[in-house]
N, C-alpha and C positions, 0 to 999 in steps of 0.2 A: 505492498500499498504505500501510497506517497504524499510524502508528509512537506506540505508545499509551508513555508512561515511564512504571517500574517507579518505585511509592513507595520512598522509603527504612524503613530498618527500626529499631529502635530495643529490646534485648533485655534485661530487666532478670532474671538467672537466679540462683537464691539456691543454698544446698552445700542446704538444709531443706526438705522440702514444707512440711512443718506452719505456719512460717513467711509460706513462699508463701499457705498462706491464711487468717494468721492477725494477718499483719501485715507487712503486701506496703509494695511500694512502690506509690502511686499516683497520680495525677494532682494538680496542686495543688488547681484547683479541687473537688477532693472533700473538703477539710480546709477543716473551719467550726469558726474559733475562739469562742471565747465571748465576747468585747470587739464581736461582727457581731450577736449577738443584740441588744446596747441599739444597736446603731445603727440594724437595720432599724426595731425594735420605734417609736423614734425619727421614720426617717424616713415611716413606714406615717401617725403621726400628722400629721408637718409636710405629707405630701399632700394631707388629708386636711383639713388647716384653705386650704392652698390652694384647696382645690376648693372648700370653702363660702364662703372671701369673694371666691371670682372672681378669684386674682391669678394673673398667668402669667410666675411666674419663671424660665420654663426659660432658660438659656444663662448664665443668673448663677451666679457663683459661693455658691450659696446654702446646703447639705447635705452636709456630708462622705459621703455615699453615690452623687453624683453627680459625685465625685472619676474621673475616667477612670485616672490615675495610679494610684492605688492598687490600684484590682480588678481589674486589668488583669495587673500583674502577679502581683496575689494568685493568678491562677487558671492562671498561666505554667510549662508545666513540669511536673515532679515533684516532689511531699515523700517522702523520707527519714524513713520514721518508726522511733523503738526496736523492734530483735528481740524483748529481755528487760528484763524490770528491773533496775536498776543502782545501787547507795547508791555515794556520792562522798560523803569527808570530806575536809576542811580547816582547817588550823592555823595561825591570827596568827604563834605563835612558831616558824611550818616555813614560811616562803616559800617557794614553789610547787611543795609538796611534796603528796602525797593520800593518800588510802588507800582503796580501793574494795573493795564484796563484793555479790556475785551472788546469787540464790537457791539456784541451784546450781551443778552442774559444768555443763549444756550449754553456756553459751559457748565453755570452754575445748576438750570435746570437738568442734563444730564447729568450729570457728576451729584446731584445733593449736594453737595461741596465747591468752594472754591479749586479755580484752576492751577492757581499758583500757592504752593505757600514756602515756608521759609524753617526747617523742622530743625531742630537744637543739632549743632555740629560740631558747638568749636574747638572738639578735641583731634579735627582732623585735621591733617598739614595740607598749608593752604598754599599753593605756589605764589611768590611774591607778582604784583600786581594783577590778584586776584580777589571777587568782592571776600570776605570772609564769612561767607556765610555760603547752605548748598540751597539752590534752586530750585526746589520738589514742582514738576511738574506732572501735574492727576491726571492721567488718560481715560479716555472712554473703553480701553481694550482690556479684552481677561485673557488669559492664556493658561490652555486645559492639554494636557497632551499622554501617552500615554507615557502610566510610571514609571519612574527611573530617568527619566530624560530631563534632567536640568539643563540650562544656557548659560554662557557669559557676556556679560551687558558690557559694551566698551563702547566709548565714542566716535564719532565715525572718524576713521583713519587717516584718511586723505581730503578734510572739504575743499569746500570753495573760499569758505570765510572762517575767523578765528571767536569769535562775541564769547562764546560758550563750548564747552563740551562735556557730554555726558561722564558720571563717575561711573567706575568701573566695577561689579558686582555680581556673583553670579544669582541666576533668577529660579529658585524650583519652583514647582507651580502648586507642589503635594504641601509648601510650605506659605504660596502667597502666590493665589493664580491674578494680582493687579501688574498691568503692565504700564508702570509708573517712571517717567523718567527724574533719576537727578542730576543735578548737573554743576558745575563750578563754573560761577559767573566771568567774564572776561573785560566787563565793560563797567569799571567804577566810577566814571562819573559821566555821565550820556544816558542818550537814551539807544533802544534798539530794539526794531519790529520784526515779531517772527513770524512768518507768513505763512500761513495754513501752505500745508504740503513739504515744509522744511522739512529736509533729514535728521531725526536728535538723535538717535541711539540706533546700535546695530547690534541683530538677538544673534547668538553663534550656539547651534546647538554641540551638545558635547558630546555628541555621536559622528562615527561613522557608517551607522546602518541608513538604509535606503527608508523614507518616513513620506508617506504622503500629508498633503498639508490642504487644509481649508480656512477660509478669510470670510468670517458670515457676520451676519446677525446674531445673537446669545437668542441660545431657546430656552424653551422651560424648563428641564432638566439643569441647566446649566446655574439659571437664576435662582434656582432651588437649593441649589451650592453653595453657591455667592451667600445668599442669606445665613444659610448654617454656619460656614465659617466665618462669617463678621461675629455671627453669632457664640460660635466656638472660640473666638480671638477678645469677645469683648464682654465674655460673663464672668471674668473675677482678675483679679488684682496680677496673676504667673499667668504667660502661655504658655498654654495646653500644645508642644507640639508633635508630640507621639499621637494625640489624640484629633491631632488638624489632618495629620499624614493617612492618620488610618480613615477616617471621613473620605478621602481622595482618592485614595486605592477602592472604597466602595462604591464611590460613584462612577473613575472612571478603568476601571480594571478591565472592559474591554473594549474602549476606545481603541 
């Protein structure tokens, strides 16, 4: 009897169907940064020069576009994009503080909470020239995956601009299914708007196994799980990690 191993599964589930269609979480390979256009144009000219001069430079460090480490990283995993515009203002005479505005009340209505927070993080090492607070962007996304799959959260490795960068971390859906982005803010005195669709962070599955991916609106089963997850996290003074992990396995063991 043939034994076909079932593929593992990753689900990105959103609170709002419009965001799924307009600003979804996407494969990293689908995101094209502006600086790549310059590199690709230069590379085409470089290849043309090689051919015209009958040069065989393959296998040498001859052009940035042939660097496997950079471009394999950029094509691995998924990119979380901003679901709405957010305007953030900082002042040099008030280090660590921010003011934020959104164009509508939609983020508050969907999230049932402010979309921007500055959680306590004073013990973290902050790079010089960076706001001395973590800026947390709450997202309308949940992540569910076959139990055992975790994700490395990284900043966008080679962005077009450097006003912010996501904080590194591990996202374990069995502990918390929330896809939020904690970031270091590099504009310590000024204004900057994150436009809807801006790449915010990269999620890299910590597995080399083949998996199926869904990006869609959250379903009723998943909503019930998030309600129970919230209750389990909030019911006491101590976070009962093992109980939450068991609850996750119960819900998603057949995912």
